[in-house]
N, C-alpha and C positions, 0 to 999 in steps of 0.2 A: 494533363490537359491536352488532349490530342489535337484540338482545333485551334490552339494558340498559334500566334504568328509573331515573328520578330521583324521589326522595322529597323534596319541598321541605321546608325547615325549618319553614314555617308551615302545613303540610298539616293540614286538620281531622281526617283519618282517623288520623294518628299521635297526635294529642292525644286522640282518642276511643277509643283502644285497638284500632283496626282491625288485623286480622291482616296480618302482613308476611311476605314471602318471604325465606328466608335468603339472605344476600348471597353472591355468588361472588367468588372471587379472579380478578383479571385475569390473562390468560395471560402467563406469564413475568414477572409482577410481583413474585413472592416475597411477603414480608411487606409489609404496608401501611406507608407512610411514617410516620416518627415524628411524633407530634403531629397526625395526621389524625383528624378527628372520627369517632367510632364510629357516628354516626347515618347517615352517607352512605358507602356502600361502592362504589357504582358510579355512573357518570355516563352519562346518556342523551344521544345525539347530538341537537343542536338541529335543528329542521326547517329545510330550506333555504328561502331567500327570494330573489326576483330582485334582482340588483344594481341599485341606484339610479344616478342620474346622477353623484352625488358619490362613489360607492364606487370603490375601487381593487381589482381582483382580485388575490388573493394567489397569483400564479403566477410571480413573478420577472420578468414582462415589463411594461414600461411602456407605457401607452396611447399610440397614435400622436398626435403633436402636430398640431393643426389648422393648415391653411395660413394663414400670416400675411403681413404686409407684407414681412418679410425674404425669405421663400420666393418671393414674387412678384417681388421686386426681383432675386433671383438668377436667376429664370427669364428676366426681361427682359434682364439682362446677358448671359446665355448666348445669347439670340436675337440680340442686337446683335453679339456676337462671331462667331456663326455667319454672320450676314449680311455682316459685314465680310470674313470669310475667303472666302465665296462671291464677293463682289465682286472681291477681290484675285485669285482664281483666274481669273475671266473676263478680267481685265486682262492677266494673264500669258499666258493661252492665246489671247488675241485673240477670245474668244467673246462679242463685243458688237457692237451695231449703231449706225451713224451714218447720217444721211440724206445726200442729195446736196449739202447745204450744209455738211456736216461737224458737224452738231448731234448731240451725245451726250447723250441724255435721262437715262440712268442716272448718268453722271458728274456732270451738272448737279445732279440731285436729291440725290445722296448726298455729294458733295464740295464743289462750288462753292457751292451754296446754304448748306451748313453753314458754310462759311468766311465768307460774307457776312452770315449771320443775326445773329451777335453784334454786328457793327457796326451793323446795321439796328435791332436791338432795344435794345441796351445803350448804344451810343455816341451815335447820332443820335436814338434813341427816337422812331422815325417813327410818326406818327399818320395813319391812312388814312381817307378819307371818300369816299362815293359809289361804293364798289366794286360796288354793285348795278347801276350803269349799264353795266357790262361784260357783254356777253351770255355765256350759259353755253356756247354752241356757235356755230360758224360764224365766218367772218372778220370782223375789225373793225380799224380803224386808230386807234391812240391817238396823239394829237399833244400834245406837252408843251413847256414852256419849257426852256431849257438854260442852265446857269450853273455856277459853282464852280471855274473854272480847270482842274480835272481832272474827267473825266466820271463822277463818282461818282453823280450824280443818275440816270443811266440804269440803273445797277446796283441802286440802291435802289428804283427804280420796278419793276424786274423782280422783286425779292423781294416787294414790296408786292402785286403781282398774284398771284403764286404762293401766298403764304401767307394771303391774305385772301379770295380769291375762293372761293366754295363749291365750284366745280368744279376748283380747283387748277390753273388754266390757266397755260401758259407764254407769256411775252412774248418775241417775236423782234424784237430791236432792229436797226435799220438804222444802221450806223456809217460814219464817214468813212474815206477811203482810208488815212490815216495809221495807223489802228488795225491794218490788215492789212499794214503795212510794217514794223512793229516786231517783232523776234524775241520769242518766248515769248508776248507779248501777242496776236499773230496767232493762235496755236494755241488759247489759252484762249478768245479771243472766238469762234472757230469752234465750239469744243466747247460753249460756253454758248448757242449758237443765234443769234449775231449774224451779220449778212451785210452786204454792201456796200450803201450807200445809193443804189440806182439803181432806176428804175421797173420794170425787168424782174424783178429779184429780189423786189421788193415785191408785184408782181402774182402771181407764182407762189405766194408764201406765202399771200396772201389767197385765191387760188383753191382752195387746199387747206383753207381754213377756219381758218387760223392767226390768232393775235392778233399784230399787228405794231405796233411802237413807232417813232416818228420824232420828231426834234427839229429842226424846220426852221431854227432860228436858226444851227445849226452852230457854227463857230469864232467867229462874230461874237457869239454869246451867251455861250459858255463863256469867252471871253477878253476880255470887256468890263471896263473899270475899275470899281472899287468904287463910285465916285460915281454910276454909272449902273445900280446894282443894281435889279432888278425892273422895269426898263424894257425891254420886248420889242423886239428888233431885227427887221429885215425878215424875213419868212417866205419868202424866195426868190421863185420865179415860180409858186408854187402847184402844183408837180409832185405833191405828195402828194394834193391834191384830185382831180387828173386820174386818179390811180391808183385812188382810192376810187370815182370815178364809173364807171370801166371795169368794176370788179368788183361794183358795187352794194352795197358794204359801208358800214356806218355809221362816222362819224368821231366819236371821243370826245375832247373837249378835256381836258387834264390840267394842273393848276397845282401847282407844287412850291415850297414856301417853306422856307427854311433852308439851301439849298445855296449861296446867294450869299455867305454869311459864313464858309464853312469855310476859304477862302483869300482874304482881302481883298487884291485885286490893286491896289496903289498905283502900280505902274510896269510898263513893258514894255521889256526890253532888246532892241530890234529888230535891232540888228547881230548880237548873239549868236544870236538866233532864226534869222536868215538863214544864219549859218554852220552851225548844227545842222540846218537844214531844217525848223524848227518854225514854225507860224503865229504864234507869240508866245513870249516867254520871260518868265514872270511874276516880278515882284518884290513880295513881301509883307512885312509887318512881321517875319516870322520867316525867310523864305527870300529869298536864299541865306545870310543872315547866320549862322544857326545850323546850317548844313550839313544833314545828313540829318534832324536833329530838326525843322528848319523845314518839312519836308515832311509832318509830322503835321497833319491837319486839326483845326480847332477843333471842340469837341463841341457843335455847335448843335442846337437842337430843330427837327425837321422836321415838316412837314405835307404830305401828298400828297392832292389832291382830284381825283376823276374827275367830270367834268361830264356833263350829259345828252347822249345821242348825237344827232348831226346826221345824219338819214337821207339816203342818196343813191340808193336803189333806185327812187325815183319819177321819175327823169330818163331821157330817151331815150338810146340808145347814143351818138348824135352829140353829146351834151352835154359829153363829155370833151374835145371840140375847140373848145368855145366859150370864148374867153378872158375875156369879160365875166362869165360864170357862175363860172369858176374864180377870178377876182379877188374876186367877191362872197362866195363860200364861204370863201375864204382869209381875207378880212377878218373874216367872221363868227366863224371859229374863233379868230383872233388876239384879237379883242375880248373874246370869252368868257373866254379864258385870262387876259388882262390884268385884266378886271373881277374875276375870282375871286382873283387875286393881291392886289389892293388890299383886297378884303374879308378875306382871311386875315391880311394884315398889320395891319389894324385890330383884329382879334380877338386877335392874338398879344400875350401879356403881356410876353415878353422874348425875346431872341435865344437864350438858353440854357435857358429854362424854359417 
């Protein structure tokens, strides 16, 4: 009723005898309700005002809820599910790429690293130092000590480089022949980017600008008894130095503390090792006495430190054939790793904390 008018109860004009217009009956209202005041006959529509922030419109519709953590979490979950399904489709259709070494970058990132990461972060609680010494691009050779009865130190170093380096670089490890002779392990190692520890493969990777990891102690380091822990074994004949010199790539020493204690090797069943074709058969306080449970590593606290690079690009091409130079550089790398190991051991509060 656009022409309706309200006469307030306290209007001055009503008290002063101001003339009033006769009231009208509301359309279809019939007689007024019982008990209704005779003073007010009609009601004027209140003027409209804009809705405030706290007002709720009377339309029967609820305002759209703002996006919150729950909605963002649901969106993240949907993206992960979609990514997982896309990854599975590529696996089933064969629509993925591997390089000529068998390295599958997508499988490594989405599956293998995801399996290793809980062991790296929660079990061994690896602390990484000096990752800024690893170049952001171009080839480089990381040389590390080797220990622990099983080669878990190489895998943890691979996760450390990928997860801590600003460029998320991948470490291509050089592995022993035995790794590629074992079923299942052979395929997984190839997929993860590992290749045979030979000069030819190492040079090809470095020439491509890859980050290559090598542990020159080999089985002498990984299979040494517990009473010789953190004492570096011989670094071979310096083949890794020759490879770096040929490609002019820097050598980055790496020291790993914590791996020596995961399987304290107190004995070696040499006869059984020869029968199985292994370089050693470890005897620890838990293995083989506890069976498969004895194969669970102790949850030691790890530290991985990357040292300052040793440049090799300032040497002439024929330097790779100089045995004295290779010996000196090999000894320099070995001494730097050993010195850092001692320093980290002094700083360590406990084997497990």
